[in-house]
C-alpha positions in Angstrom: 0.0 0.0 0.0 1.4 3.4 -1.0 1.8 6.2 1.5 1.9 8.9 -1.2 -1.0 11.3 -1.4 -2.9 11.9 -4.6 -2.7 15.3 -6.2 -5.8 17.3 -6.8 -5.7 17.5 -10.7 -8.0 20.5 -10.9 -6.1 22.5 -8.3 -2.8 21.7 -10.0 -4.3 22.7 -13.3 -5.6 26.0 -11.9 -2.3 26.8 -10.2 -0.2 26.1 -13.3 -2.6 27.9 -15.6 -2.6 31.0 -13.3 1.1 31.1 -13.0 1.6 30.8 -16.8 -1.1 33.6 -17.3 0.6 35.9 -14.8 4.1 35.3 -16.4 2.6 36.0 -19.9 1.0 39.3 -18.7 4.2 40.3 -17.0 6.1 39.7 -20.3 3.5 41.8 -22.2 3.8 44.6 -19.7 7.6 44.5 -19.9 7.5 44.7 -23.7 5.0 47.6 -23.5 6.9 49.5 -20.9 10.5 48.8 -21.7 10.5 47.6 -25.3 14.1 47.2 -26.6 15.5 46.6 -23.1 13.1 43.6 -22.7 14.1 42.2 -26.1 17.7 42.6 -25.1 17.1 40.7 -21.8 15.3 37.8 -23.5 18.1 37.6 -26.1 20.2 36.3 -23.2 18.1 33.2 -23.2 18.1 32.5 -26.9 21.8 32.0 -27.8 22.4 32.9 -31.4 18.9 34.1 -32.2 18.4 37.8 -32.5 14.9 38.5 -31.3 15.1 42.1 -32.3 15.2 40.9 -36.0 11.8 39.2 -35.6 10.2 41.8 -33.3 6.7 43.0 -34.5 4.4 45.7 -33.3 2.9 44.9 -29.9 -0.9 44.6 -29.9 -2.4 44.8 -26.4 -5.6 42.9 -27.4 -3.6 40.1 -29.0 -1.3 40.0 -26.0 -4.2 39.5 -23.6 -5.8 36.9 -25.8 -2.5 35.1 -26.0 -2.0 35.2 -22.3 -5.5 33.7 -21.8 -4.7 31.0 -24.3 -1.4 30.3 -22.5 -3.2 30.1 -19.2 -5.6 27.5 -20.7 -2.7 25.5 -22.0 -1.0 25.8 -18.6 -4.2 24.5 -17.0 -4.3 21.5 -19.4 -0.6 20.6 -18.8 -0.9 21.0 -15.0 -4.0 18.9 -14.9 -2.4 16.3 -17.2 0.7 16.3 -15.0 -1.4 15.6 -11.9 -3.4 12.8 -13.6 -0.2 11.1 -14.8 1.5 11.5 -11.4 -1.5 10.0 -9.7 -1.6 7.1 -12.0 2.0 6.1 -11.6 2.7 7.2 -8.0 1.4 4.0 -6.4 
């Protein structure tokens, strides 16, 4: 008999989705407020890829819709993680 507790799949999904949504909104705000400095910062993570070369005009509505979509994807992956964890944690 396993002593491990099961994860609440819905709670993990909500937590993951919320964190991804918040990070995406923070990224959108950083681009809107600091523009080129933000691009320069993120260039540090993409070795050999110049993000400034592929930068487009920032659209607030698209950024918010994208953040909502990423939050939903985060929920799905968080939920899926918990379901798989629960299945194989015994």
